[in-house]
N, C-alpha and C positions, 0 to 999 in steps of 0.2 A: 763800581765793582760789586759783584754779588756777595752777600754776606757768607762768611765761612760756615760750613755745616758743623755746628758745635757738637751735635749728637755723635759724630764720628770720633770725637776725641774723648768723650765721656768714658770712664773706666767701666769695664764689665765685671760684675761680681763673680762671674764664672771663669775669669781669666786664669791662666796657669799659675800655680803657686810659685812665689819668689822666696827669697830668704826669710822674710817675715811679712805678716799682713800689714803691720805698721809702716814698714819700709815701702811696701807697694802703695799704700794709701798716700803717704807723703809724696812719693814720686808722681803718682797720678794726679794729685791735687795741684802740684806745680805745673804739670802739663795742662790741666784744666784751666788754670788761671792764664797761662800763655795763650791758649786758644780763645779764651774769653776776651782777652785784650785785643787779639788779632781781629776778632769779630767786631768789636767796638770801633777799632780804627778803620775797618774796611766796610762799614755799613753804608747803605745808601743814604746820603744826607737828605734826600727828598722823602725817604720812607724809613726813618730811624726805628730801631728796635725799641720797644717800650721797656722802661726800667723794670716794670713788673715781670717781664720775661726773664731778665737777668736774675731777678730775685728767685724766680721759680727754678731756674737752672741750678743756682747755688743751693737751694733747699733740696733739690733732687740729689745732688752730689753728696750733700751732708747726710741725707737719709741712707744712701748706699754705704757711706763710711761708717755710720753708726751700726748698720746691720752687720758689716764685716767684723767690727770690734765685738759686737754682741755674740756672734758665732764663735769667735776666738775664746771669749770668756766662758761660754757654755762648754766648749771642748775641754778647757782647762778644769772646769768643775767636774765634768764626767771623769776625767783622768784621775783627779784627786779622790773621787768617790771609789773608783776601782781599786786604787792603791790602798785606800783606807780599809775596804772590805777584805783585800788580800792580807793586810797586816793583822786584822782581827782573826782571820782563819789560820794564822801561822801556828797556833796551838793545836791545830788538827793534825799536823805532821806527826807520824808515828802512831796515830790512833786508827781505828777501823771505821770506815764510813759504809753505810748501807744505801744501795741504790739499785735500780734496774739497769744492769750493765753486764757486759761479758766478763769472763774471769780468766786469769792466767793459770793454767794447770801445769804443775811441775812434779806430779807424782803423788802429791798429798791430796786426800779427800777434800772436797769443797762443800762448805756449809751453805745451804740455800735458805732463803726466807720467803717462800711462796705465799701469796695472798689470794687464794681461790675466792670466788664469789660466795657471799654468805648463803645463798640459796642452793649452792652446789651440793649434790649428794655423793659425788666422787670427783677426783681430779687426778691429773697426771702431769709429769714434767717431760718436755721434749728437749733433747740435747742436740745441738748443732755445732759443727766445727767452724773454723774461721771463714770458710767459703759458703756457709749457710746450708751445708748438706746435713740432712737429718741422720744422726748416728743411732739414736735409741730413744725410747720413751718408757717411763715406768710410773706406776700408780703411786699416789701418796694419800695420806689421810687428810681430808679437807680441813680438819680442825688443827692440824699440826702447825706449830709456830716455825719450826725449822726442820729441814730434812738434809741428808748428806748424800752427795754424789760421790761414789767411790772412785770414779775415773777408770773403771775397768769395763771390758766388753763382756758379751754373753759367755765367753769361754774363761773369763777371769784374767785375761791379759790386760795389763795396764796400757792405757791409751798413750799416744805420743804427747810430749810436752807441747803446749801451744795455747791459743786462745779459743775458748768455748763459750757459747751462749745458751741460755735456758729460757724456755717459755712455759708458763703455767696454763693448762687448759682445764676449764671448769665445765662439768656436765650436770645436767638434770636428766636422769635416765640415760638415754642414748643421744640426747640433744646437747650440742655444744652451746653454752650460754655466755662464755667469755674466753678470750685467749689473750693473755697479757705477758709482757716480759717479766721474768722472775728476778726479784731482788736478791742481793747477796752482799756479804761483807768483804771488804778488801782494805788492806793497810794503805794509808795515805803517805806517799813518798815526797810529794811536793805540792805547793800551792802556787799557781801561775796565773798571771794576768794575760789573757789572750783575746785580741779583738774586742777589748772593752769588757770582757766577761771573766769572772773568776773561775778558773778550772782547777780541778784536783787531779793530780797524776798519781795513779794507784799502782799496786803491784803489777808487774808485767808491762808497764807503760800505758795501761788503759787510762784514758782521759774522760772525766765526767764533769759536767757543769756543777758548781757548788749548789745551785738551786735544786738539783735533782736528788740531793741527799735527803733521806727520810729519817735517818738515825745515825748516831755516833756513839762509839763505845771504846773503852781502853783496849789495847791490843791483847791484854791478858784475859779479857772476858771471853768465855766460850759458851 
């Protein structure tokens, strides 16, 4: 009888997830041993399989098993690091974080923290709505640390509540030398672990990766 093809019984590291990796490995190892036994019982007595080949097959399975367990360990470590980072940032809740992000407008002026290029001799802010439509642009002092967007249009009418984004454009003469998202402050409402990353949920539901935050201040600071 022809030897049984052992490679068809060897577990695949990309097989679909079962209740746990350890359970899968244990089940697959039992299947592996059964197939190995069948192969030994049904080998050609005139052309027996070398013992070194069995050792190689066992070593290969062991290598796959160790790789699966290592991956599980790495995933657990990554999860612990994410939770640890989130716990450390729990103190950010209620404070104001600064980042380049959209802002929720509810009728109150919004303080912006533009950062024009150092070589700029003039700069302006472009305001867009949630659909990316440009609504207005206004000039600012390139040396100013903060500027305020009143939230009103050219006629003095307050714009509708909603999400607005801001872009800082830097000029040298009439030439645009930089165009960057404008930073602003918003209160942190929640710290959330999402897809392995620590996210800050700010006023209006705006989500920002914690790594994008460039400054933090108390909510009373103005």
